[in-house]
Z-matrix of the N, CA and C atoms (Angstrom, degrees):
N
C 1 1.423
C 2 1.570 1 107.32
N 3 1.349 2 111.69 1 129.16
C 4 1.458 3 114.34 2 -179.72
C 5 1.523 4 112.39 3 -81.30
N 6 1.260 5 118.37 4 167.01
C 7 1.519 6 124.10 5 179.85
C 8 1.557 7 108.98 6 -58.84
N 9 1.388 8 114.79 7 -44.83
C 10 1.432 9 119.46 8 177.14
C 11 1.534 10 111.31 9 -54.50
N 12 1.269 11 117.50 10 -45.48
C 13 1.431 12 122.20 11 -178.42
C 14 1.504 13 109.64 12 -59.43
N 15 1.278 14 117.03 13 -45.09
C 16 1.453 15 123.60 14 -171.59
C 17 1.548 16 106.09 15 -71.35
N 18 1.345 17 119.44 16 -41.55
C 19 1.479 18 121.92 17 177.33
C 20 1.488 19 110.70 18 -61.73
N 21 1.349 20 117.77 19 -44.29
C 22 1.394 21 122.50 20 -175.32
C 23 1.617 22 105.80 21 -66.23
N 24 1.375 23 120.03 22 -40.17
C 25 1.475 24 117.65 23 174.53
C 26 1.440 25 115.98 24 -60.39
N 27 1.332 26 117.73 25 -29.00
C 28 1.414 27 121.82 26 179.04
C 29 1.504 28 115.31 27 -74.56
N 30 1.237 29 111.35 28 -18.35
C 31 1.591 30 117.68 29 -177.22
C 32 1.511 31 111.38 30 -92.74
N 33 1.289 32 118.87 31 -3.23
C 34 1.414 33 117.76 32 176.21
C 35 1.587 34 109.56 33 -70.65
N 36 1.223 35 120.86 34 129.94
C 37 1.413 36 124.85 35 -175.96
C 38 1.471 37 109.08 36 -88.31
N 39 1.377 38 113.30 37 158.67
C 40 1.486 39 119.38 38 179.51
C 41 1.559 40 108.09 39 -66.00
N 42 1.404 41 114.96 40 -35.13
C 43 1.503 42 118.67 41 179.83
C 44 1.484 43 108.97 42 -62.16
N 45 1.317 44 118.79 43 -45.37
C 46 1.564 45 124.43 44 -176.78
C 47 1.566 46 105.32 45 -58.62
N 48 1.369 47 115.76 46 -46.38
C 49 1.438 48 119.50 47 -175.90
C 50 1.508 49 109.84 48 -65.91
N 51 1.305 50 118.17 49 -38.24
C 52 1.502 51 122.10 50 175.96
C 53 1.478 52 111.93 51 -63.14
N 54 1.373 53 117.63 52 -40.07
C 55 1.439 54 120.65 53 178.07
C 56 1.541 55 109.85 54 -67.77
N 57 1.199 56 116.33 55 -46.48
C 58 1.499 57 121.49 56 -179.60
C 59 1.575 58 108.02 57 -60.31
N 60 1.269 59 117.35 58 -46.42
C 61 1.525 60 123.27 59 179.88
C 62 1.519 61 107.81 60 -57.16
N 63 1.274 62 116.78 61 -42.88
C 64 1.470 63 117.91 62 -175.41
C 65 1.525 64 113.24 63 -68.08
N 66 1.367 65 115.43 64 -21.47
C 67 1.444 66 122.95 65 -179.71
C 68 1.516 67 113.52 66 -78.60
N 69 1.349 68 113.57 67 -17.96
C 70 1.401 69 119.69 68 -175.43
C 71 1.572 70 109.17 69 -89.07
N 72 1.342 71 113.71 70 141.41
C 73 1.427 72 118.67 71 177.04
C 74 1.488 73 115.33 72 -69.39
N 75 1.258 74 121.17 73 163.60
C 76 1.558 75 121.11 74 -179.62
C 77 1.428 76 116.00 75 -59.09
N 78 1.345 77 120.49 76 -39.10
C 79 1.437 78 122.98 77 174.27
C 80 1.613 79 112.08 78 -60.01
N 81 1.222 80 113.72 79 -46.81
C 82 1.489 81 120.19 80 179.66
C 83 1.466 82 110.18 81 -66.11
N 84 1.297 83 118.96 82 -36.09
C 85 1.548 84 119.65 83 176.21
C 86 1.490 85 109.73 84 -63.25
N 87 1.328 86 115.77 85 -45.58
C 88 1.418 87 120.82 86 179.76
C 89 1.495 88 113.42 87 -59.71
N 90 1.326 89 114.75 88 -40.98
C 91 1.482 90 118.46 89 178.98
C 92 1.554 91 109.28 90 -65.39
N 93 1.344 92 111.18 91 -42.96
C 94 1.534 93 116.52 92 -174.98
C 95 1.548 94 107.75 93 -61.40
N 96 1.330 95 115.81 94 -44.82
C 97 1.503 96 119.97 95 -177.49
C 98 1.567 97 108.29 96 -60.37
N 99 1.340 98 117.73 97 -45.79
C 100 1.350 99 121.51 98 178.10
C 101 1.537 100 114.25 99 -57.32
N 102 1.310 101 116.12 100 -46.17
C 103 1.471 102 123.06 101 179.02
C 104 1.540 103 110.93 102 -62.53
N 105 1.368 104 115.88 103 -42.70
C 106 1.452 105 121.28 104 -178.97
C 107 1.540 106 108.43 105 -63.83
N 108 1.323 107 115.83 106 -38.80
C 109 1.521 108 117.77 107 178.85
C 110 1.595 109 111.80 108 -68.32
N 111 1.327 110 113.96 109 -32.97
C 112 1.497 111 117.39 110 174.35
C 113 1.483 112 110.32 111 -65.32
N 114 1.382 113 117.68 112 -44.60
C 115 1.464 114 120.57 113 -173.92
C 116 1.485 115 116.36 114 -77.14
N 117 1.304 116 115.44 115 -30.77
C 118 1.491 117 117.07 116 -171.27
C 119 1.546 118 109.56 117 -84.94
N 120 1.282 119 114.17 118 161.18
C 121 1.469 120 121.60 119 174.53
C 122 1.485 121 104.88 120 -137.79
N 123 1.326 122 115.05 121 152.39
C 124 1.408 123 123.45 122 179.19
C 125 1.575 124 106.40 123 -73.83
N 126 1.277 125 111.82 124 132.89
C 127 1.547 126 117.47 125 177.10
C 128 1.489 127 108.07 126 -118.79
N 129 1.272 128 118.10 127 148.46
C 130 1.455 129 127.39 128 170.18
C 131 1.510 130 105.79 129 -90.58
N 132 1.303 131 119.31 130 98.32
C 133 1.411 132 122.39 131 -178.36
C 134 1.546 133 110.93 132 -54.71
N 135 1.287 134 118.67 133 -43.18
C 136 1.436 135 122.50 134 178.31
C 137 1.576 136 115.98 135 -55.67
N 138 1.300 137 114.77 136 -23.55
C 139 1.465 138 114.71 137 175.01
C 140 1.543 139 114.82 138 -72.12
N 141 1.282 140 113.91 139 -16.43
C 142 1.467 141 114.76 140 -176.09
C 143 1.549 142 108.30 141 -104.80
N 144 1.334 143 122.02 142 0.90
C 145 1.425 144 127.33 143 -178.40
C 146 1.532 145 114.25 144 -98.31
N 147 1.191 146 118.03 145 129.04
C 148 1.509 147 124.84 146 172.06
C 149 1.606 148 108.43 147 -102.88
N 150 1.413 149 110.75 148 154.02
C 151 1.438 150 114.47 149 170.99
C 152 1.531 151 110.16 150 -68.05
N 153 1.301 152 119.98 151 124.95
C 154 1.381 153 123.18 152 -176.51
C 155 1.491 154 110.79 153 -127.77
N 156 1.363 155 119.62 154 156.60
C 157 1.526 156 121.38 155 170.10
C 158 1.510 157 109.46 156 -64.48
N 159 1.339 158 116.69 157 159.27
C 160 1.424 159 121.90 158 175.52
C 161 1.582 160 110.78 159 -57.08
N 162 1.363 161 116.06 160 137.09
C 163 1.504 162 120.55 161 -179.30
C 164 1.484 163 113.12 162 79.93
N 165 1.290 164 121.49 163 4.48
C 166 1.480 165 128.75 164 177.97
C 167 1.458 166 114.65 165 -118.55
N 168 1.265 167 114.89 166 159.64
C 169 1.555 168 120.37 167 174.97
C 170 1.474 169 107.86 168 -164.00
N 171 1.373 170 116.32 169 162.19
C 172 1.391 171 118.67 170 173.41
C 173 1.612 172 109.84 171 -96.30
N 174 1.244 173 116.98 172 169.04
C 175 1.467 174 118.55 173 176.11
C 176 1.470 175 112.60 174 -54.69
N 177 1.358 176 114.90 175 -52.14
C 178 1.466 177 116.79 176 -176.47
C 179 1.498 178 113.69 177 -69.12
N 180 1.357 179 114.88 178 -36.77
C 181 1.464 180 119.30 179 174.01
C 182 1.543 181 115.20 180 -57.97
N 183 1.324 182 109.34 181 -44.04
C 184 1.469 183 114.82 182 179.06
C 185 1.458 184 115.61 183 -67.25
N 186 1.354 185 117.64 184 -39.03
C 187 1.420 186 123.77 185 173.15
C 188 1.566 187 109.25 186 -61.89
N 189 1.323 188 116.17 187 -48.78
C 190 1.479 189 116.89 188 179.88
C 191 1.522 190 114.12 189 -56.78
N 192 1.253 191 114.86 190 -40.92
C 193 1.551 192 119.71 191 -176.51
C 194 1.461 193 111.10 192 -80.73
N 195 1.255 194 122.38 193 -37.34
C 196 1.461 195 126.50 194 -174.14
C 197 1.546 196 117.46 195 -101.40
N 198 1.297 197 114.26 196 -29.42
C 199 1.531 198 120.13 197 -175.47
C 200 1.488 199 105.16 198 -139.36
N 201 1.322 200 120.34 199 59.69
C 202 1.505 201 116.95 200 178.38
C 203 1.521 202 112.58 201 -61.79
N 204 1.415 203 116.34 202 -25.60
C 205 1.502 204 114.68 203 179.78
C 206 1.518 205 111.39 204 -61.48
N 207 1.322 206 121.01 205 -24.36
C 208 1.435 207 122.60 206 175.21
C 209 1.533 208 110.75 207 -60.07
N 210 1.332 209 118.52 208 -43.69
C 211 1.382 210 122.32 209 -179.78
C 212 1.510 211 110.69 210 -80.31
N 213 1.279 212 120.30 211 -32.31
C 214 1.458 213 120.01 212 177.64
C 215 1.560 214 110.34 213 -66.89
N 216 1.315 215 117.94 214 -35.31
C 217 1.462 216 120.04 215 -172.86
C 218 1.540 217 104.70 216 -97.19
N 219 1.332 218 118.68 217 9.34
C 220 1.545 219 119.47 218 179.48
C 221 1.489 220 110.28 219 55.20
N 222 1.391 221 118.21 220 40.06
C 223 1.466 222 120.14 221 -178.67
C 224 1.519 223 111.55 222 -86.51
N 225 1.369 224 116.85 223 3.36
C 226 1.429 225 113.63 224 -175.88
C 227 1.539 226 103.58 225 -114.34
N 228 1.327 227 113.38 226 165.68
C 229 1.446 228 118.83 227 178.00
C 230 1.540 229 105.21 228 -144.10
N 231 1.378 230 117.84 229 155.57
C 232 1.399 231 122.06 230 179.02
C 233 1.519 232 114.53 231 -54.50
N 234 1.358 233 116.28 232 -42.66
C 235 1.451 234 118.04 233 -178.46
C 236 1.580 235 108.31 234 -68.98
N 237 1.227 236 121.48 235 -39.77
C 238 1.462 237 122.29 236 173.73
C 239 1.417 238 111.90 237 -60.51
N 240 1.285 239 121.55 238 -40.52
C 241 1.585 240 123.21 239 -177.00
C 242 1.577 241 103.49 240 -70.62
N 243 1.333 242 118.31 241 -38.73
C 244 1.431 243 116.25 242 175.66
C 245 1.517 244 113.95 243 -63.06
N 246 1.291 245 118.77 244 -39.98
C 247 1.457 246 122.68 245 179.62
C 248 1.492 247 108.22 246 -65.13
N 249 1.423 248 118.15 247 -40.98
C 250 1.387 249 115.56 248 175.73
C 251 1.537 250 115.13 249 -60.98
N 252 1.416 251 115.06 250 -41.02
C 253 1.400 252 118.11 251 179.47
C 254 1.487 253 112.70 252 -66.11
N 255 1.344 254 119.12 253 -35.37
C 256 1.483 255 123.04 254 176.26
C 257 1.499 256 109.04 255 -63.79
N 258 1.372 257 121.14 256 -40.53
C 259 1.413 258 122.07 257 -179.40
C 260 1.576 259 108.39 258 -68.13
N 261 1.280 260 117.07 259 -41.48
C 262 1.435 261 120.72 260 -179.49
C 263 1.521 262 114.41 261 -64.21
N 264 1.277 263 112.03 262 -40.32
C 265 1.526 264 119.19 263 175.05
C 266 1.425 265 113.95 264 -65.99
N 267 1.361 266 118.69 265 -40.10
C 268 1.461 267 124.80 266 177.24
C 269 1.467 268 107.37 267 -64.01
N 270 1.324 269 119.89 268 -45.86
C 271 1.553 270 119.99 269 -176.21
C 272 1.543 271 108.66 270 -66.87
N 273 1.415 272 118.19 271 -34.41
C 274 1.423 273 117.15 272 179.78
C 275 1.615 274 109.85 273 -69.45
N 276 1.258 275 115.81 274 -43.55
C 277 1.458 276 117.44 275 178.01
C 278 1.569 277 108.84 276 -61.47
N 279 1.345 278 120.03 277 -42.78
C 280 1.432 279 124.04 278 -177.23
C 281 1.627 280 108.16 279 -65.92
N 282 1.311 281 119.01 280 -32.14
C 283 1.414 282 121.41 281 -177.35
C 284 1.586 283 112.76 282 -98.67
N 285 1.288 284 118.74 283 -1.79
C 286 1.432 285 124.10 284 177.43
C 287 1.587 286 107.50 285 76.93
N 288 1.307 287 121.84 286 26.30
C 289 1.500 288 121.77 287 177.82
C 290 1.547 289 110.23 288 -95.31
N 291 1.288 290 115.51 289 141.63
C 292 1.505 291 120.59 290 177.91
C 293 1.550 292 112.21 291 -68.64
N 294 1.247 293 113.95 292 146.32
C 295 1.472 294 123.34 293 167.81
C 296 1.514 295 108.07 294 -111.41
N 297 1.347 296 115.06 295 134.05
C 298 1.442 297 119.14 296 -177.35
C 299 1.496 298 110.51 297 -104.92
N 300 1.401 299 120.70 298 145.39
C 301 1.408 300 122.81 299 172.59
C 302 1.587 301 101.78 300 -95.81
N 303 1.347 302 115.11 301 135.92
C 304 1.470 303 121.70 302 174.55
C 305 1.505 304 110.40 303 -139.62
N 306 1.270 305 113.84 304 165.03
C 307 1.541 306 118.05 305 -177.85
C 308 1.539 307 110.28 306 -58.73
N 309 1.253 308 117.68 307 139.08
C 310 1.483 309 123.37 308 178.77
C 311 1.583 310 108.37 309 -64.02
N 312 1.289 311 116.62 310 145.00
C 313 1.533 312 116.46 311 176.64
C 314 1.519 313 111.94 312 -69.36
N 315 1.272 314 114.24 313 159.29
C 316 1.491 315 124.05 314 -176.97
C 317 1.468 316 113.36 315 -52.13
N 318 1.361 317 117.65 316 -34.91
C 319 1.449 318 119.39 317 177.29
C 320 1.468 319 116.65 318 -58.33
N 321 1.352 320 116.20 319 -20.27
C 322 1.483 321 120.91 320 176.73
C 323 1.547 322 110.87 321 -92.40
N 324 1.273 323 119.47 322 7.75
C 325 1.502 324 119.77 323 179.08
C 326 1.503 325 107.21 324 -62.30
N 327 1.411 326 113.64 325 129.91
C 328 1.482 327 117.73 326 -179.10
C 329 1.402 328 114.22 327 87.01
N 330 1.349 329 122.97 328 -6.33
C 331 1.460 330 127.70 329 -178.41
C 332 1.528 331 113.33 330 -96.20
N 333 1.357 332 113.85 331 1.44
C 334 1.571 333 117.52 332 -178.25
C 335 1.401 334 115.52 333 81.29
N 336 1.346 335 120.16 334 9.96
C 337 1.498 336 121.27 335 178.60
C 338 1.506 337 106.42 336 -103.16
N 339 1.420 338 117.47 337 120.68
C 340 1.381 339 121.58 338 173.26
C 341 1.526 340 111.69 339 -100.00
N 342 1.298 341 115.34 340 -38.11
C 343 1.463 342 125.77 341 -176.63
C 344 1.554 343 108.83 342 -123.86
N 345 1.325 344 116.01 343 145.01
C 346 1.475 345 121.78 344 172.25
C 347 1.525 346 108.43 345 -135.80
N 348 1.251 347 120.02 346 160.79
C 349 1.482 348 126.29 347 -178.55
C 350 1.607 349 106.45 348 -79.74
N 351 1.308 350 111.83 349 144.25
C 352 1.445 351 120.77 350 169.06
C 353 1.513 352 108.07 351 -118.57
N 354 1.286 353 119.48 352 136.73
C 355 1.465 354 122.81 353 -176.41
C 356 1.550 355 108.29 354 -122.98
N 357 1.361 356 115.33 355 162.20
C 358 1.438 357 119.12 356 174.56
C 359 1.523 358 106.36 357 -59.86
N 360 1.356 359 107.16 358 141.19
C 361 1.481 360 119.14 359 179.26
C 362 1.545 361 110.37 360 -57.69
N 363 1.204 362 119.97 361 -35.98
C 364 1.501 363 126.44 362 176.45
C 365 1.557 364 110.10 363 -50.64
N 366 1.346 365 110.14 364 -54.06
C 367 1.437 366 118.93 365 179.85
C 368 1.567 367 112.08 366 -59.20
N 369 1.310 368 114.79 367 -48.10
C 370 1.541 369 119.60 368 179.59
C 371 1.477 370 107.55 369 -59.91
N 372 1.311 371 120.60 370 -44.65
C 373 1.474 372 122.09 371 179.80
C 374 1.509 373 111.21 372 -60.21
N 375 1.285 374 115.03 373 -42.71
C 376 1.504 375 114.38 374 176.13
C 377 1.546 376 114.28 375 -55.71
N 378 1.279 377 112.17 376 -45.88
C 379 1.492 378 119.82 377 -177.47
C 380 1.491 379 112.77 378 -73.67
N 381 1.309 380 118.70 379 -46.47
C 382 1.471 381 123.24 380 -168.82
C 383 1.586 382 114.20 381 -106.63
N 384 1.304 383 115.74 382 -3.32
C 385 1.455 384 118.45 383 -178.33
C 386 1.564 385 108.91 384 71.71
N 387 1.265 386 111.72 385 152.83
C 388 1.503 387 117.83 386 176.75
C 389 1.471 388 111.87 387 119.93
N 390 1.275 389 118.37 388 -174.48
C 391 1.524 390 125.21 389 -175.19
C 392 1.484 391 107.53 390 -70.97
N 393 1.437 392 111.95 391 156.55
C 394 1.398 393 122.09 392 176.47
C 395 1.547 394 108.90 393 -94.93
């Protein structure tokens, strides 16, 4: 999945999904629910969250809190997350906003990451969609 596909997926609103769902027949809805159950996996959102200062979050923490479906469907990849972080860091530098180093979330245990960047939520929202 490309970064564009992932960003587009994040921009689908709940209202649009409800409208689309209403257009589906009962049989199709049942099939869709079964397929979603097959594809999704339970995630521990806390495993993706790092302690951050107020108004800040990490890419993974923001996704876990605002777009858990991305993690449930394995729609993210390490390279995509790094690109998101690079974009956020560049925007912070360009706008004179600080970037904070925070402990890496538990999901990165054993991956060699001790610290990750935290960005202003406004910047994450611009990149990933969702609330500020």
